[in-house]
C-alpha positions as CSV (number, residue, x, y, z in Angstrom):
1,M,8.1,70.6,-76.4
2,I,11.1,72.7,-75.3
3,Q,13.0,70.8,-72.7
4,R,16.1,73.0,-72.1
5,S,16.4,75.7,-69.2
6,M,15.2,78.8,-70.5
7,T,15.3,82.6,-69.6
8,A,12.2,84.8,-69.4
9,E,13.5,86.4,-72.7
10,D,13.9,82.9,-74.4
11,F,10.4,81.7,-73.0
12,S,9.0,84.7,-74.7
13,L,10.4,84.1,-77.8
14,H,9.6,80.3,-77.9
15,R,6.4,80.1,-76.1
16,W,4.6,79.4,-79.2
17,E,6.4,75.9,-79.6
18,L,4.5,74.9,-76.5
19,P,1.2,73.0,-76.3
20,D,-1.9,75.5,-77.2
21,A,0.8,77.6,-78.7
22,G,1.6,78.5,-75.0
23,Q,-1.4,80.5,-74.4
24,W,-1.5,78.8,-71.0
25,A,2.2,78.3,-70.1
26,E,4.4,79.7,-67.5
27,L,8.3,79.7,-66.8
28,V,9.1,78.0,-63.4
29,R,12.8,78.3,-62.5
30,G,13.8,78.0,-65.9
31,V,11.2,75.3,-67.0
32,P,8.1,75.8,-69.0
33,I,4.9,74.4,-67.5
34,S,1.5,74.0,-69.5
35,L,-1.5,74.9,-67.1
36,Q,-4.9,73.3,-67.7
37,P,-7.1,75.9,-70.1
38,P,-9.4,78.1,-68.1
39,D,-12.9,77.2,-67.7
40,P,-16.0,79.1,-68.6
41,E,-16.1,80.2,-65.0
42,H,-12.6,81.8,-65.1
43,G,-13.8,83.8,-68.1
44,T,-16.8,85.2,-66.2
45,I,-14.7,86.5,-63.5
46,V,-12.2,87.9,-65.6
47,L,-15.0,89.6,-67.4
48,N,-16.6,90.7,-64.4
49,L,-13.2,92.1,-63.3
50,S,-12.5,93.8,-66.4
51,K,-15.8,95.7,-66.3
52,V,-15.5,97.1,-62.6
53,F,-11.5,98.0,-63.0
54,S,-12.8,99.9,-66.4
55,A,-15.3,102.0,-64.5
56,Y,-12.7,102.4,-61.7
57,V,-10.0,103.5,-64.0
58,H,-12.3,106.1,-65.6
59,A,-13.6,107.5,-62.6
60,E,-10.6,107.6,-60.4
61,M,-7.6,108.1,-63.1
62,N,-5.7,105.6,-60.5
63,G,-3.4,103.3,-62.5
64,Y,-4.5,100.6,-64.6
65,P,-5.1,96.8,-65.1
66,C,-3.3,94.4,-67.5
67,F,-4.8,91.0,-68.1
68,D,-2.5,87.6,-68.3
69,L,0.6,89.8,-68.4
70,G,3.7,87.6,-67.5
71,L,5.3,88.9,-64.2
72,H,9.2,88.0,-64.1
73,V,9.1,87.2,-60.5
74,E,12.2,85.5,-59.9
75,S,15.8,85.4,-61.6
76,A,18.6,82.8,-62.4
77,P,16.6,80.7,-63.1
78,D,13.8,82.8,-64.4
79,T,10.1,82.4,-63.3
80,V,7.5,84.2,-65.3
81,L,3.9,83.7,-63.8
82,H,0.9,84.6,-65.6
83,P,-2.0,86.2,-63.1
84,A,-5.2,86.9,-64.5
85,V,-4.7,90.7,-63.6
86,S,-1.8,92.9,-62.7
87,Y,-3.0,96.2,-61.5
88,F,-0.1,99.1,-62.1
89,T,-0.5,102.4,-60.0
90,S,3.0,103.8,-60.7
91,G,5.0,104.5,-64.0
92,E,3.6,105.8,-67.2
93,R,-0.1,104.9,-67.8
94,F,-0.5,101.9,-69.9
95,S,3.2,101.2,-70.4
96,E,2.7,97.6,-69.7
97,S,-0.1,97.0,-71.6
98,D,1.2,95.6,-75.0
99,K,4.1,93.6,-73.3
100,D,4.4,89.6,-73.2
101,Y,6.0,89.9,-69.8
102,T,7.5,92.8,-67.7
103,D,10.1,93.1,-64.7
104,S,7.8,96.1,-63.6
105,V,6.2,95.1,-60.3
106,P,2.5,95.8,-60.0
107,T,0.4,97.0,-57.0
108,L,-2.0,94.4,-57.0
109,V,-2.2,90.9,-58.3
110,V,-5.4,88.8,-58.9
111,E,-5.1,85.1,-59.1
112,L,-7.9,82.9,-60.0
113,A,-8.0,79.5,-58.2
114,T,-10.4,78.1,-61.0
115,S,-8.5,74.5,-61.8
116,N,-6.5,72.2,-59.8
117,D,-3.0,73.4,-61.2
118,R,-4.0,77.0,-60.2
119,R,-4.8,75.9,-56.9
120,S,-2.1,73.5,-56.1
121,N,0.5,76.2,-55.8
122,I,-0.9,79.3,-54.9
123,N,0.7,79.7,-51.6
124,E,4.1,79.5,-53.5
125,R,2.8,81.9,-56.1
126,I,1.7,84.5,-53.6
127,A,5.1,84.1,-51.6
128,L,6.8,84.9,-55.1
129,Y,4.6,87.9,-55.9
130,H,5.4,89.6,-52.3
131,R,9.1,88.9,-52.5
132,C,9.3,90.7,-55.8
133,G,7.5,93.5,-54.2
134,V,3.7,93.4,-54.9
135,S,1.8,94.8,-52.2
136,T,-1.4,92.9,-52.3
137,V,-2.5,89.9,-53.9
138,W,-6.4,88.7,-54.3
139,V,-7.1,84.9,-54.6
140,V,-10.6,84.7,-56.0
141,D,-11.9,81.4,-55.0
142,P,-15.2,80.6,-57.2
143,D,-15.9,77.0,-55.3
144,N,-16.5,78.7,-52.0
145,K,-17.3,82.4,-53.7
146,T,-14.8,84.0,-51.8
147,V,-11.7,86.4,-52.3
148,H,-8.7,86.2,-49.9
149,I,-6.9,89.2,-49.6
150,L,-3.2,88.8,-48.9
151,R,-0.9,91.8,-48.2
152,R,3.0,92.0,-48.1
153,A,3.0,93.9,-44.8
154,G,2.3,90.8,-42.9
155,S,-1.1,92.0,-41.6
156,G,-2.4,88.4,-42.3
157,A,-5.3,87.6,-44.7
158,T,-8.4,88.5,-45.0
159,R,-11.4,86.4,-46.6
160,L,-14.5,87.9,-47.7
161,T,-17.7,86.0,-48.7
162,E,-19.9,86.5,-51.7
163,F,-22.1,88.8,-49.3
164,E,-19.3,91.2,-48.4
165,T,-17.7,94.3,-50.3
166,L,-14.2,94.0,-51.7
167,H,-12.5,97.4,-51.0
168,G,-9.1,98.3,-52.9
169,A,-7.9,100.6,-50.1
170,P,-5.1,101.4,-49.5
171,D,-3.6,100.2,-53.0
172,L,-6.7,101.4,-55.0
173,K,-8.5,104.1,-52.9
174,K,-12.5,104.3,-53.7
175,F,-12.3,100.9,-55.5
176,Q,-15.2,98.5,-54.2
177,M,-17.5,95.8,-55.6
178,N,-19.6,93.2,-54.2
179,V,-17.7,89.8,-53.9
180,G,-20.9,88.1,-55.4
181,D,-20.7,90.1,-58.4
182,L,-17.4,88.3,-59.6
183,F,-19.3,85.1,-60.0
184,R,-22.6,86.5,-61.6
185,E,-22.9,85.3,-65.2
186,P,-23.5,87.9,-67.8
187,D,-27.1,88.6,-68.8
188,W,-26.3,87.6,-72.4
189,A,-25.2,84.0,-71.2
């Protein structure tokens, strides 16, 4: 395993040397950290989000999502986090899609609290996203079947239950989905 302090660029180049080829790794203040592999519930939520985001993008032509894209949120030492979804509403369309990580700031980040290590530092992650300019963070909690919406503007947090509707405004105008649909198993499962 790599033990020296790394930059975001070093991490991108040498990530494959980490356990599981770095697939579940992040860089925190220059130190590579391996996270627990996601469980099937994590995959179900990502699948459901991808379907709804796809329909939204096609209907509204408002930005685009990237899945598991590294966000360079701190420098010297570097921190690169990999949220489940980063949604961009500015810049050239799909320009971030094929990158390992980016310095561009998404409008929305979606974090999934699907394992202990993803839950344990969620407040720090949210603070890092807001500090680097992300306006809204959604934290999806499958244990409680809720979504927590945290806005940078300091308007507090909103908690939605599985019986409520998640709206994307003001960031993603006209976006909406039932929170319970995030946790629904696909028909073929």
